matplotlib code that plots the C-alpha trace (Angstrom):
import matplotlib.pyplot as plt

x = [42.8, 40.9, 43.4, 46.8, 48.9, 52.8, 53.1, 52.8, 54.7, 56.1, 57.7, 60.6, 62.2, 64.9, 64.8, 66.7, 69.3, 69.3, 70.6, 73.5, 73.5, 74.8, 75.1, 78.3, 78.7, 77.1, 78.8, 78.7, 82.6, 83.2, 84.1, 84.5, 83.3, 83.7, 81.4, 79.0, 76.6, 76.0, 75.7, 72.1, 71.2, 71.3, 68.0, 66.6, 66.9, 64.6, 65.0, 63.5, 62.2, 61.8, 58.8, 58.1, 54.2, 53.2, 52.4, 51.2, 51.6, 47.9, 49.0, 50.9, 47.7, 46.3, 49.5, 52.5, 54.6, 56.9, 59.1, 61.5, 62.3, 64.2, 67.5, 67.0, 68.8, 71.1, 71.5, 73.8, 76.4, 77.8, 74.7, 73.7, 70.0, 68.2, 69.1, 65.5, 63.9, 64.3, 61.1, 61.1, 59.2, 58.0, 57.8, 57.2, 59.8, 61.3, 60.5, 62.4, 63.2, 63.8, 64.2, 61.5, 64.3, 66.5, 65.3, 68.2, 67.7, 68.2, 67.6, 66.1, 64.7, 64.8, 66.0, 63.3, 64.6, 66.8, 66.8, 68.3, 68.4, 67.9, 68.1, 70.5, 69.1, 70.8, 74.0, 73.4, 74.9, 77.9, 77.2, 79.6, 81.7, 83.7, 84.0, 86.0, 89.9, 93.0, 92.2, 88.3, 87.6, 83.5, 82.5, 79.0, 77.5, 76.8, 76.2, 72.9, 71.9, 71.6, 68.0, 67.4, 65.0, 62.0, 62.3, 60.0, 60.4, 58.9, 58.1, 58.2, 57.1, 59.0, 57.6, 60.9, 60.1, 62.8, 60.0, 57.4, 54.7, 53.3, 51.1, 47.7, 45.0, 43.0, 45.8, 45.5, 48.5, 46.3, 45.5, 49.0, 49.9, 47.3, 48.5, 52.1, 51.8, 50.0, 48.8, 44.6, 44.9, 40.8, 40.3, 37.3, 37.3, 36.8, 40.0, 41.8, 40.8, 44.3, 44.0, 47.3, 50.5, 50.2, 52.9, 53.5, 56.1, 57.2, 60.2, 62.1, 65.2, 64.9, 65.2, 62.3, 61.0, 59.0, 56.4, 54.3, 51.4, 51.6, 48.5, 48.2, 49.8, 47.7, 48.7, 50.3, 50.6, 54.1, 52.8, 49.5, 47.3, 45.4, 47.0, 50.3, 52.1, 51.2, 52.3, 55.6, 57.6, 57.1, 58.7, 61.8, 62.9, 62.8, 65.6, 63.0, 60.2, 57.0, 55.9, 52.2, 50.2, 47.3, 48.2, 44.5, 43.7, 40.4, 39.9, 39.9, 43.5, 46.4, 49.3, 52.3, 51.2, 50.3, 53.8, 55.4, 52.7, 54.2, 57.9, 57.3, 55.8, 58.7, 61.2, 59.1, 58.9, 62.9, 65.1, 63.1, 62.6, 66.2, 65.1, 65.2, 62.1, 61.1, 57.6, 54.5, 52.0, 49.1, 45.2, 47.1, 43.2, 41.6, 41.2, 43.5, 46.4, 48.5, 49.1, 49.3, 51.6, 54.0, 54.4, 54.8, 58.1, 59.1, 59.0, 60.7, 62.8, 65.8, 66.0, 66.9, 64.5, 62.8, 59.1, 56.7, 53.1, 51.1, 47.4, 45.8, 42.7, 44.1, 47.3, 49.8, 53.0, 54.1, 57.1, 59.3, 58.4, 59.8, 62.3, 63.8, 62.9, 64.5, 67.9, 67.8, 67.6, 70.9, 72.8, 71.7, 72.3, 70.4, 67.1, 68.2, 69.2, 68.9, 72.7, 71.9, 72.9, 72.7, 73.1, 70.9, 73.3, 72.7, 75.3, 78.1, 78.5, 79.3, 80.7, 77.2, 75.2, 75.5, 75.6, 77.7, 76.4, 77.2, 74.8, 74.9, 78.7, 77.1, 78.2, 75.0, 75.9, 72.5, 71.7, 69.9, 73.3, 74.6, 70.7, 71.9, 75.2, 74.1, 71.4, 74.8, 76.0, 76.1, 76.7, 77.2, 80.1, 83.3, 84.2, 81.2, 81.8, 85.3, 84.2, 82.1, 84.6, 86.8, 83.9, 83.6, 87.4, 87.4, 84.1, 85.2, 83.1, 85.9, 87.6, 84.5, 83.5, 86.8, 86.7, 83.9, 85.3, 85.4, 87.7, 89.2, 86.2, 83.4, 80.5, 78.6, 75.3, 74.2, 70.0, 69.2, 72.6, 75.9, 79.4, 82.7, 84.2, 87.8, 91.0]
y = [85.3, 87.9, 87.5, 86.5, 89.0, 88.3, 91.6, 95.3, 98.7, 100.7, 104.1, 104.6, 107.5, 107.8, 110.2, 113.6, 114.6, 117.7, 121.4, 122.2, 124.8, 128.6, 129.8, 131.7, 131.0, 134.0, 133.9, 137.2, 138.0, 136.1, 138.1, 136.1, 132.7, 131.5, 129.4, 126.7, 125.1, 121.6, 119.2, 118.5, 114.4, 111.8, 110.8, 107.3, 104.2, 102.2, 97.9, 95.8, 92.9, 88.7, 87.8, 84.2, 84.9, 86.6, 84.9, 87.5, 90.8, 92.0, 94.3, 97.0, 96.7, 99.0, 101.0, 101.8, 104.8, 104.4, 107.0, 107.3, 110.3, 113.1, 114.0, 116.4, 120.0, 120.8, 123.6, 125.6, 124.8, 122.6, 120.1, 117.6, 117.0, 114.0, 110.9, 110.3, 106.7, 104.0, 102.6, 99.1, 97.2, 93.4, 91.2, 87.8, 84.9, 85.3, 89.0, 90.4, 94.1, 95.7, 99.2, 100.0, 102.4, 100.4, 96.7, 96.0, 93.9, 95.4, 92.8, 89.0, 88.2, 84.4, 83.9, 84.0, 86.4, 88.5, 92.4, 94.3, 98.0, 99.1, 102.8, 104.9, 108.0, 111.6, 112.7, 115.7, 118.9, 120.3, 123.2, 126.2, 124.6, 122.5, 125.7, 127.9, 128.4, 130.1, 133.2, 132.9, 132.2, 133.1, 131.4, 132.6, 129.6, 125.5, 122.5, 121.8, 118.5, 115.7, 115.6, 111.8, 111.2, 109.1, 106.0, 103.8, 99.8, 96.2, 93.7, 90.3, 87.4, 84.2, 81.1, 79.2, 75.9, 72.7, 71.1, 72.6, 70.8, 71.9, 71.1, 72.1, 72.5, 69.5, 66.5, 66.6, 68.2, 69.3, 65.7, 64.9, 67.3, 66.7, 62.7, 63.0, 65.7, 67.0, 70.0, 70.4, 72.5, 73.1, 70.2, 70.3, 68.4, 72.0, 74.2, 76.6, 75.1, 76.1, 80.1, 80.3, 78.4, 76.0, 74.3, 71.1, 69.3, 65.7, 64.2, 62.0, 59.8, 61.9, 65.2, 67.7, 68.8, 71.3, 71.4, 74.0, 73.1, 75.8, 77.1, 75.7, 76.7, 76.8, 77.5, 81.4, 81.4, 83.0, 85.8, 86.5, 84.2, 82.1, 82.1, 81.2, 84.4, 85.3, 82.1, 81.3, 83.1, 80.8, 78.1, 80.4, 79.4, 75.5, 73.0, 70.4, 70.1, 67.5, 67.6, 66.3, 64.9, 63.4, 60.3, 59.2, 61.8, 62.2, 65.9, 64.9, 66.2, 64.4, 63.6, 63.8, 67.6, 68.3, 67.7, 69.8, 73.0, 73.4, 72.6, 75.2, 78.2, 77.3, 78.0, 81.1, 83.2, 82.3, 79.1, 77.2, 74.4, 73.5, 73.0, 69.0, 67.3, 64.4, 63.3, 61.9, 60.2, 60.6, 59.0, 55.1, 54.1, 55.5, 53.7, 54.6, 55.4, 52.4, 53.0, 57.1, 55.9, 54.1, 56.8, 59.3, 57.2, 57.1, 60.9, 61.6, 59.2, 61.3, 64.2, 61.5, 62.7, 59.7, 59.0, 57.4, 56.1, 56.8, 57.0, 60.1, 58.9, 54.8, 56.3, 54.1, 54.6, 57.6, 55.8, 55.2, 58.8, 60.1, 58.7, 59.5, 63.4, 62.7, 61.2, 64.2, 66.8, 65.5, 66.0, 69.6, 73.7, 74.9, 77.1, 80.2, 83.1, 86.3, 88.4, 91.9, 94.1, 97.8, 99.5, 102.8, 105.2, 108.8, 109.7, 109.1, 110.4, 107.5, 108.5, 106.9, 109.0, 112.1, 113.1, 115.9, 116.4, 119.6, 121.7, 125.3, 125.5, 125.1, 122.1, 120.6, 118.3, 116.5, 113.7, 113.7, 113.2, 117.0, 118.6, 116.8, 118.7, 121.7, 121.6, 121.4, 124.5, 128.0, 130.3, 133.0, 131.9, 131.8, 129.0, 126.9, 127.5, 126.3, 123.0, 122.9, 123.2, 120.5, 118.1, 118.5, 117.5, 114.8, 113.3, 113.3, 116.0, 118.4, 115.2, 114.6, 117.9, 118.1, 114.8, 116.0, 119.3, 121.7, 124.6, 127.4, 130.1, 127.7, 127.9, 124.9, 124.8, 122.6, 122.6, 126.4, 127.9, 128.6, 128.6, 129.4, 126.3, 126.9, 123.9]
z = [80.4, 82.1, 85.5, 83.6, 82.5, 81.2, 79.5, 80.6, 80.4, 82.9, 83.7, 86.3, 87.9, 90.0, 92.9, 92.0, 93.8, 96.2, 95.5, 97.6, 99.6, 99.6, 103.1, 105.0, 108.8, 110.8, 114.6, 116.9, 117.2, 114.3, 111.6, 108.2, 109.1, 105.5, 103.5, 105.2, 102.5, 103.2, 100.1, 98.4, 99.6, 96.7, 95.4, 96.1, 93.9, 91.5, 92.8, 91.4, 93.7, 92.7, 94.8, 94.6, 95.8, 92.5, 89.4, 87.1, 86.2, 86.7, 89.1, 86.8, 84.7, 88.1, 88.9, 86.1, 87.8, 90.1, 91.0, 93.9, 96.6, 95.7, 97.9, 100.6, 99.4, 101.6, 104.5, 106.3, 109.3, 106.3, 107.2, 104.3, 103.0, 103.7, 101.4, 98.9, 99.7, 97.3, 95.5, 95.7, 93.2, 92.7, 89.6, 89.0, 89.6, 85.4, 84.8, 82.1, 81.8, 79.2, 78.1, 75.7, 73.8, 73.1, 73.8, 75.5, 78.5, 82.1, 83.9, 84.4, 87.9, 87.1, 91.3, 94.1, 96.1, 94.5, 94.4, 91.5, 91.3, 87.7, 88.2, 90.5, 92.0, 90.9, 93.3, 95.8, 94.5, 96.3, 98.9, 98.2, 100.9, 98.5, 96.2, 98.5, 97.8, 99.3, 96.0, 96.6, 100.1, 99.7, 96.4, 96.3, 94.0, 95.0, 92.6, 91.9, 92.3, 89.5, 87.8, 86.7, 83.3, 82.9, 82.1, 80.2, 80.5, 79.0, 81.3, 80.0, 81.9, 80.3, 82.7, 84.5, 83.6, 82.7, 80.6, 78.1, 76.9, 73.3, 70.2, 69.3, 71.6, 72.7, 72.3, 75.9, 77.4, 80.4, 80.9, 80.9, 83.3, 85.6, 85.4, 85.8, 88.3, 91.1, 89.4, 88.3, 85.4, 83.7, 81.3, 78.7, 75.1, 73.5, 71.2, 74.1, 77.4, 78.4, 78.4, 80.9, 81.8, 84.1, 86.3, 87.8, 89.6, 89.1, 91.2, 89.1, 90.8, 93.6, 91.7, 90.8, 87.4, 86.9, 83.7, 81.9, 80.1, 77.3, 75.4, 72.6, 69.4, 66.1, 62.4, 62.2, 66.1, 65.7, 63.7, 66.3, 65.7, 68.4, 71.9, 70.4, 70.1, 73.8, 74.9, 73.3, 75.2, 78.4, 76.3, 75.9, 78.6, 78.7, 78.2, 76.7, 74.5, 75.2, 71.6, 72.5, 69.5, 69.2, 67.3, 66.5, 64.6, 66.4, 65.2, 61.5, 61.5, 60.2, 62.9, 60.8, 59.3, 63.3, 64.1, 61.4, 61.9, 65.4, 64.5, 61.7, 64.3, 67.0, 64.4, 63.6, 66.8, 67.8, 67.8, 69.9, 66.5, 68.1, 71.4, 72.0, 71.8, 73.2, 70.9, 73.2, 71.3, 73.2, 72.4, 72.1, 73.2, 70.7, 67.0, 64.1, 66.4, 65.4, 62.0, 62.5, 65.0, 62.4, 59.9, 62.3, 63.7, 60.3, 59.8, 63.1, 62.5, 60.7, 63.9, 66.1, 69.0, 70.5, 70.6, 73.5, 72.8, 75.8, 76.9, 79.3, 79.7, 80.8, 82.6, 80.1, 79.2, 81.3, 83.7, 80.2, 79.3, 82.3, 83.0, 79.4, 80.3, 83.3, 81.9, 78.8, 81.3, 83.0, 80.1, 78.9, 80.0, 83.0, 82.6, 80.0, 81.8, 80.1, 80.2, 81.2, 77.9, 79.5, 82.9, 83.2, 85.2, 85.0, 86.9, 84.4, 80.7, 78.2, 74.9, 73.6, 76.1, 73.7, 69.4, 67.9, 64.3, 62.5, 60.2, 59.1, 60.6, 63.8, 66.2, 68.3, 71.4, 72.1, 74.5, 77.8, 79.5, 78.4, 79.6, 82.9, 83.3, 81.5, 84.6, 87.0, 85.9, 87.3, 84.0, 86.4, 88.0, 86.3, 88.8, 87.7, 84.3, 84.1, 86.0, 82.9, 80.3, 82.4, 82.8, 78.7, 78.2, 80.5, 79.7, 76.0, 74.9, 73.3, 71.3, 69.9, 68.8, 67.3, 65.3, 63.7, 62.5, 64.8, 64.9, 67.3, 67.1, 65.4, 67.3, 69.7, 70.3, 73.6, 74.2, 74.3, 75.2, 72.0, 72.9, 70.7, 70.5, 72.5, 71.8]

ax = plt.figure().add_subplot(projection="3d")
ax.plot(x, y, z, "-o")
ax.set_aspect("equal")
plt.show()
């Protein structure tokens, strides 16, 4: 398993917005040039690219921190600061990104060549040119750029395949893959020969079918025993399972008991036991196979799953199996796509971005969005403070305080600042 990595943790930060500039036009013979401070530039975004040439998350073991470039500060002469450069993170096709804090899916990179934005860069602050009015012709303040937080993401590589080969170790899954496709997985007569998922493609009736050989499961796989816990995630996207059983019982195990145990592990991991299956009885060339086959057919019959007897050693029985596989796939829905559950956009304040609590008569507003808002205010300037109050009303913070019981004159605390509540 040395060089195959399918789950990692990384930290990402979008670029901070550049600060607005406080400046006044200075020119000979121009008495009052007026404010001409430029705006700050926008911070760089964090982008993710589904690279079809990557097959593992190994690279992230060596580099796990990614920061986009900050926007440049504004300058005199109404000059806007430079926008920060985006940062592009390449991941294998099939990678699912989750926000560590909430566990929600941020992006499912299941389309080769797809690029998604997972973090938006901070907005640049306004220069003082924007704050000039008829009654305030020389505003001595500008707005700072928006600061962005560090986010931690969990990356999981979930193999994209139509069909997954599952079963106990050493039942012949890798051999079957090598027989029906051009794949050449490592094959050996011992448990856990396969340490990573192997993919192969078989063409049937003009259509390509992608098969994944999943490392062998054992009892307790869903709880982490053996290698199953690490690789059950690769079965999640498959539309159909080929459940391979050593029908000869060559290792002293009962094929029927093996069949039930693997389905128990699939059910323990999630809803994989409900995935359609074709039961593949391998090693029909060995003694005792016929009697076990009759027992297993009777056992599987109530489920309605087809049973095929094959021999990977003699290459027999695979035409009928592949025909049924192709027919079944025609009736099944497409490969599972994990829908985006959350969008991490720090440039807006949503009701779920902050919380309002009351303790000892003091109402406290907490949340990263509130901290970013406070960082945008110049409390030495009345107009900047007025903008702050208007923003609290517009984003619903005042209404949330009122619902929590705040009344005129009550104390409101935000981070390390305290205010009197004003209706």
